[in-house]
C-alpha positions as CSV (number, residue, x, y, z in Angstrom):
1,M,134.0,-21.3,162.0
2,T,133.6,-25.1,162.4
3,T,130.2,-26.3,161.0
4,H,128.2,-29.4,161.7
5,E,129.5,-30.7,158.3
6,D,133.1,-30.0,159.2
7,V,132.8,-32.0,162.4
8,E,131.3,-34.9,160.5
9,A,134.1,-34.7,157.8
10,S,136.9,-34.6,160.4
11,A,135.5,-37.7,162.0
12,G,135.8,-39.5,158.7
13,R,132.0,-39.5,158.1
14,K,129.9,-37.9,155.4
15,P,127.9,-34.9,156.6
16,H,124.8,-36.1,158.3
17,K,121.6,-35.3,156.4
18,R,119.3,-35.3,159.4
19,W,119.8,-31.6,160.0
20,H,118.9,-30.8,156.4
21,R,115.7,-32.9,156.7
22,T,114.8,-31.0,160.0
23,K,115.3,-27.7,158.3
24,I,113.1,-28.8,155.4
25,T,110.4,-30.0,157.8
26,L,110.4,-26.8,159.8
27,G,110.2,-24.9,156.6
28,I,107.2,-26.8,155.4
29,I,105.5,-26.3,158.8
30,I,106.1,-22.6,158.7
31,V,104.7,-22.4,155.2
32,V,101.6,-24.4,156.1
33,V,101.0,-22.2,159.2
34,L,101.3,-19.1,157.0
35,I,98.9,-20.5,154.4
36,V,96.4,-21.4,157.1
37,A,96.8,-17.9,158.7
38,I,96.3,-16.2,155.3
39,I,93.2,-18.3,154.4
40,G,91.8,-17.7,157.9
41,A,92.1,-14.0,157.4
42,I,90.1,-14.2,154.2
43,T,87.4,-16.7,155.0
44,P,85.8,-18.1,158.2
45,W,85.5,-21.6,156.8
46,P,88.7,-23.2,158.3
47,S,87.9,-21.9,161.8
48,A,84.2,-22.7,161.5
49,M,84.9,-26.3,160.5
50,V,87.3,-26.8,163.4
51,I,84.7,-25.4,165.8
52,R,82.0,-27.5,164.2
53,A,84.0,-30.7,164.6
54,V,84.6,-30.0,168.3
55,F,80.9,-29.0,168.9
56,T,79.6,-32.0,167.0
57,Q,81.6,-34.4,169.1
58,G,80.4,-32.7,172.3
59,G,76.8,-32.5,171.2
60,E,76.6,-36.2,170.4
61,A,78.2,-37.1,173.8
62,T,75.8,-34.9,175.6
63,A,72.8,-36.4,173.8
64,T,74.0,-39.9,174.8
65,E,74.2,-38.7,178.4
66,M,70.6,-37.4,178.2
67,D,69.4,-40.6,176.7
68,G,70.0,-42.3,180.0
69,H,67.4,-40.1,181.6
70,V,64.6,-40.4,179.1
71,P,61.6,-42.0,181.0
72,D,59.8,-45.1,179.8
73,T,56.7,-43.0,179.0
74,K,55.4,-44.1,175.6
75,L,55.6,-41.3,173.0
76,T,54.4,-40.8,169.5
77,E,57.4,-39.6,167.5
78,T,57.2,-38.0,164.0
79,L,60.8,-37.4,162.7
80,D,62.1,-35.3,159.9
81,V,58.9,-33.4,159.2
82,A,59.6,-30.9,156.4
83,Y,58.4,-27.5,157.3
84,A,59.9,-25.8,154.2
85,D,61.8,-26.8,151.0
86,D,65.4,-26.5,152.0
87,G,66.0,-30.2,152.6
88,I,67.3,-31.4,156.0
89,D,67.9,-27.8,157.1
90,T,64.1,-27.2,157.3
91,T,62.9,-30.3,159.1
92,M,61.7,-30.9,162.6
93,D,61.1,-33.7,165.0
94,V,57.8,-33.9,166.9
95,F,57.1,-35.8,170.2
96,T,53.9,-36.2,172.0
97,P,52.6,-38.6,174.7
98,A,51.0,-41.6,173.1
99,S,48.2,-41.2,175.6
100,A,47.3,-37.8,174.4
101,T,43.7,-37.4,173.2
102,G,43.9,-33.8,172.0
103,A,46.1,-30.8,171.4
104,L,48.7,-30.1,174.1
105,P,50.7,-27.0,175.1
106,T,53.8,-27.1,172.8
107,I,57.5,-26.4,173.3
108,V,59.3,-25.4,170.2
109,W,63.0,-25.8,170.8
110,I,65.8,-24.3,168.7
111,H,69.2,-26.1,169.1
112,G,72.5,-24.4,169.9
113,G,75.9,-24.8,168.4
114,A,77.3,-21.2,168.0
115,W,75.1,-20.8,164.9
116,I,77.5,-23.0,162.9
117,S,77.0,-26.5,164.3
118,G,74.4,-28.7,166.0
119,S,71.2,-30.4,164.9
120,K,67.7,-31.2,166.2
121,E,69.0,-34.7,167.1
122,N,71.2,-33.1,169.8
123,V,68.1,-32.0,171.8
124,D,65.8,-34.8,170.9
125,P,66.4,-36.6,174.2
126,Y,65.5,-33.5,176.1
127,M,62.4,-33.1,174.0
128,R,61.4,-36.7,174.9
129,I,61.9,-35.9,178.6
130,L,59.7,-32.8,178.4
131,A,57.1,-34.6,176.2
132,A,56.7,-37.2,178.9
133,E,55.5,-34.4,181.2
134,G,52.5,-33.9,179.0
135,Y,53.6,-31.6,176.3
136,T,54.0,-31.7,172.5
137,T,57.7,-30.9,171.9
138,I,59.3,-29.9,168.6
139,A,63.0,-29.7,167.8
140,L,63.9,-27.6,164.8
141,N,66.7,-27.6,162.3
142,Y,67.8,-24.5,160.4
143,T,70.6,-23.6,158.0
144,L,73.9,-23.1,159.8
145,G,76.7,-20.7,158.9
146,P,78.8,-20.5,156.8
147,E,76.6,-22.5,154.4
148,G,73.9,-19.8,154.9
149,F,74.2,-16.3,156.2
150,Y,72.1,-14.4,158.7
151,P,69.1,-13.8,158.7
152,T,68.4,-17.0,156.8
153,A,67.8,-19.0,160.0
154,V,65.4,-16.3,161.3
155,G,63.3,-16.6,158.2
156,Q,63.3,-20.4,158.3
157,I,62.3,-20.5,162.0
158,N,59.4,-18.2,161.1
159,Q,58.4,-20.6,158.4
160,A,58.5,-23.4,160.9
161,L,56.2,-21.5,163.3
162,A,53.9,-20.9,160.4
163,Y,53.8,-24.6,159.5
164,I,53.2,-25.5,163.2
165,N,50.4,-23.0,163.4
166,E,48.8,-24.2,160.1
167,N,49.1,-27.9,161.0
168,A,48.5,-27.7,164.7
169,A,45.7,-30.3,164.7
170,D,47.8,-32.9,162.9
171,L,50.8,-32.3,165.1
172,G,49.0,-32.4,168.5
173,V,49.8,-28.7,169.0
174,D,47.6,-26.3,171.0
175,P,48.3,-23.1,169.0
176,T,47.2,-20.9,171.8
177,Q,49.9,-22.3,174.1
178,I,53.3,-22.2,172.4
179,V,56.6,-21.9,174.3
180,L,59.6,-20.7,172.4
181,A,62.8,-22.3,173.8
182,G,66.5,-22.8,173.0
183,D,70.0,-23.4,174.2
184,S,73.0,-21.2,173.5
185,A,72.7,-19.9,169.9
186,G,69.3,-21.4,169.9
187,S,68.4,-19.3,172.9
188,Q,69.4,-16.2,171.0
189,L,67.2,-17.3,168.1
190,A,64.3,-18.1,170.5
191,S,64.6,-14.6,172.0
192,Q,64.8,-13.1,168.6
193,M,61.6,-14.9,167.4
194,A,59.8,-13.8,170.6
195,T,60.9,-10.2,170.1
196,L,59.8,-10.2,166.4
197,I,56.4,-11.4,167.6
198,T,56.0,-8.9,170.4
199,N,57.7,-5.8,169.0
200,P,56.2,-4.5,165.7
201,D,59.0,-1.9,165.2
202,Y,61.6,-4.6,165.4
203,A,59.7,-6.9,163.0
204,E,59.5,-4.0,160.5
205,I,63.2,-3.3,160.7
206,M,63.8,-7.0,160.2
207,S,61.3,-7.1,157.3
208,V,59.6,-10.1,158.9
209,T,55.9,-10.8,159.2
210,P,55.7,-12.9,162.3
211,A,53.9,-16.2,161.8
212,L,52.4,-16.1,165.3
213,M,50.4,-13.5,167.2
214,P,51.7,-12.3,170.6
215,D,49.0,-14.1,172.6
216,Q,49.9,-17.4,171.1
217,V,53.4,-17.4,172.7
218,V,52.8,-17.9,176.4
219,A,56.4,-18.2,177.5
220,T,60.1,-18.5,176.6
221,V,62.8,-20.8,178.0
222,L,66.3,-19.4,177.4
223,N,69.3,-21.4,178.5
224,C,72.9,-20.1,178.2
225,G,72.1,-17.7,175.4
226,V,73.6,-14.6,173.7
227,Y,71.5,-11.4,173.7
228,D,74.1,-8.6,173.5
229,L,76.6,-8.9,170.6
230,A,78.7,-5.9,171.8
231,A,79.5,-7.8,175.0
232,L,80.3,-10.8,172.9
233,A,82.7,-8.8,170.8
234,A,84.6,-7.8,173.9
235,L,85.6,-11.4,174.8
236,D,89.2,-12.5,174.6
237,G,91.0,-15.8,174.6
238,I,90.0,-19.0,173.1
239,V,86.3,-18.4,173.9
240,G,86.4,-15.0,172.3
241,W,88.2,-16.4,169.2
242,G,85.6,-19.2,168.8
243,L,82.6,-16.9,169.2
244,K,84.0,-14.2,166.9
245,S,84.9,-16.8,164.3
246,S,81.4,-18.3,164.6
247,M,79.7,-14.9,164.2
248,W,81.8,-14.2,161.1
249,A,80.7,-17.5,159.6
250,Y,77.1,-17.0,160.5
251,T,76.8,-13.4,159.3
252,G,79.2,-13.5,156.4
253,T,81.1,-10.4,157.6
254,K,84.0,-9.7,159.9
255,T,82.3,-6.4,160.9
256,W,79.2,-8.0,162.4
257,A,79.8,-6.2,165.7
258,E,79.6,-2.8,163.9
259,D,76.7,-3.3,161.5
260,S,73.1,-4.4,161.4
261,S,73.9,-8.0,162.0
262,G,75.1,-7.5,165.5
263,A,72.6,-4.7,166.2
264,T,69.6,-6.8,165.2
265,M,70.8,-9.9,166.9
266,S,71.2,-8.0,170.2
267,T,67.7,-8.7,171.5
268,V,68.4,-7.1,174.9
269,N,68.1,-3.8,173.1
270,W,64.8,-4.7,171.4
271,V,62.7,-6.5,174.0
272,T,59.6,-4.7,175.3
273,E,57.2,-5.0,178.2
274,D,55.2,-7.3,175.9
275,F,57.9,-10.0,175.8
276,P,56.5,-13.3,177.1
277,T,57.1,-14.5,180.6
278,T,60.5,-16.1,180.7
279,Y,62.6,-18.7,182.3
280,I,66.3,-18.0,181.9
281,S,69.3,-19.9,183.2
282,G,73.1,-20.2,183.0
283,G,75.9,-21.9,184.9
284,N,78.4,-20.0,187.1
285,G,81.3,-21.4,185.2
286,D,80.0,-20.0,181.9
287,A,81.2,-16.5,180.9
288,L,78.0,-16.0,178.9
289,T,76.0,-16.2,182.2
290,W,77.7,-13.1,183.5
291,L,77.9,-11.2,180.2
292,Q,74.5,-12.3,178.7
293,S,72.0,-14.2,180.7
294,I,72.0,-12.1,183.9
295,P,72.0,-8.8,182.1
296,M,69.1,-10.1,179.9
297,S,67.1,-11.2,182.9
298,Q,67.7,-7.8,184.5
299,R,66.6,-6.0,181.4
300,L,63.4,-8.0,181.2
301,D,62.7,-7.5,184.9
302,A,63.2,-3.8,184.5
303,L,60.5,-3.8,181.8
304,G,58.1,-5.5,184.0
305,V,58.3,-8.9,182.3
306,D,57.6,-11.9,184.6
307,V,61.1,-13.6,184.8
308,T,62.0,-16.8,186.5
309,T,65.8,-17.4,186.9
310,Q,68.0,-20.3,187.7
311,F,71.5,-18.9,188.4
312,W,74.1,-20.1,190.8
313,P,76.5,-18.3,193.2
314,A,79.8,-17.4,191.7
315,D,81.6,-19.8,194.0
316,H,79.3,-22.7,193.5
317,E,81.1,-26.1,193.2
318,P,81.3,-27.7,190.8
319,A,81.5,-24.7,188.5
320,L,78.7,-25.3,186.0
321,P,79.7,-25.1,182.4
322,H,78.0,-23.8,179.3
323,E,74.8,-25.8,178.7
324,Y,75.1,-27.5,182.0
325,Q,71.3,-28.1,181.9
326,F,71.8,-31.0,179.4
327,H,74.4,-32.8,181.6
328,L,71.7,-34.7,183.5
329,D,74.1,-36.9,185.3
330,M,74.8,-33.8,187.4
331,P,72.4,-33.1,190.3
332,D,72.4,-29.4,189.5
333,A,71.2,-30.2,186.0
334,Q,68.4,-32.2,187.5
335,T,67.5,-29.2,189.7
336,A,67.4,-27.0,186.6
337,L,65.2,-29.5,184.7
338,Q,62.7,-29.7,187.5
339,K,62.6,-25.9,187.8
340,T,62.0,-25.8,184.0
341,I,59.1,-28.3,184.3
342,D,57.6,-26.3,187.2
343,F,57.8,-23.1,185.1
344,L,56.1,-24.8,182.1
345,D,53.4,-26.2,184.3
346,E,52.7,-22.8,185.9
347,H,52.4,-21.0,182.6
348,T,50.6,-23.5,180.4
349,R,47.4,-25.6,180.7
């Protein structure tokens, strides 16, 4: 059989080395892919870091977009307030109108990022927008996975609520009018905190003593959240891979869907009739709306909880993506913002 080298030799040339270099390169690529696959089967770190990098870029871009919509209202801002002793992970940013002469209804916002990315700075522009409406607004940090495992963040957020309650006068907080709010993973955490506060059986199972009394939490705002981990586990494709990888990184176990992590994070199964009045929203182009937000709103409604929704028809154009509420260049995001403000005004003061 005539080989590539034979053809080169018959032409009076030395065998070309390019083919050998190509084979070596392909071999290296295959080895690298295999190594990455093996490592990825043992630890969630590689996948988590890729997802974090993508989310970080997106979060920063969205915050910049929101910056363009922050009104000129003068605010008093206190940044990087330490609510516990875990460094930057346990800090918060506080915003209040400079004209305020006393305590104000307060929105405590928990940022999203699939539990493994994001920061309070990503939602600070939104906090400034809401503060300009006459609220004290607080954006929280918490430890992300895989640096810390569930339920570390739950305990930290409970510490934050305790700090806010104990330092209400200094922070401009009316401790009788607190709204728990969040986006994406932060929405799951906000729903979890509200459930801990209003369901003693759940708090006992979680071994958490809630920092707030039920009558202190007057409402929740839940945007694009996750409330049913079994439905999350059923997702396929790139979205399913990303969320499953994130959950592994956040919980520290690949079996999160089968053990107490997934069960206790699934607040749809733990909410009661005492859950606070709720505003819940999601975009029609976001799979989580159909798998999570709408079923959660239906569950709360069935329990008799006062629920305000902002959903969109399945064929709405443009299709509204995950966390569309922050893309304030879009008219539909402006609609959601105004509905959020109307909801807050109705259930506070």
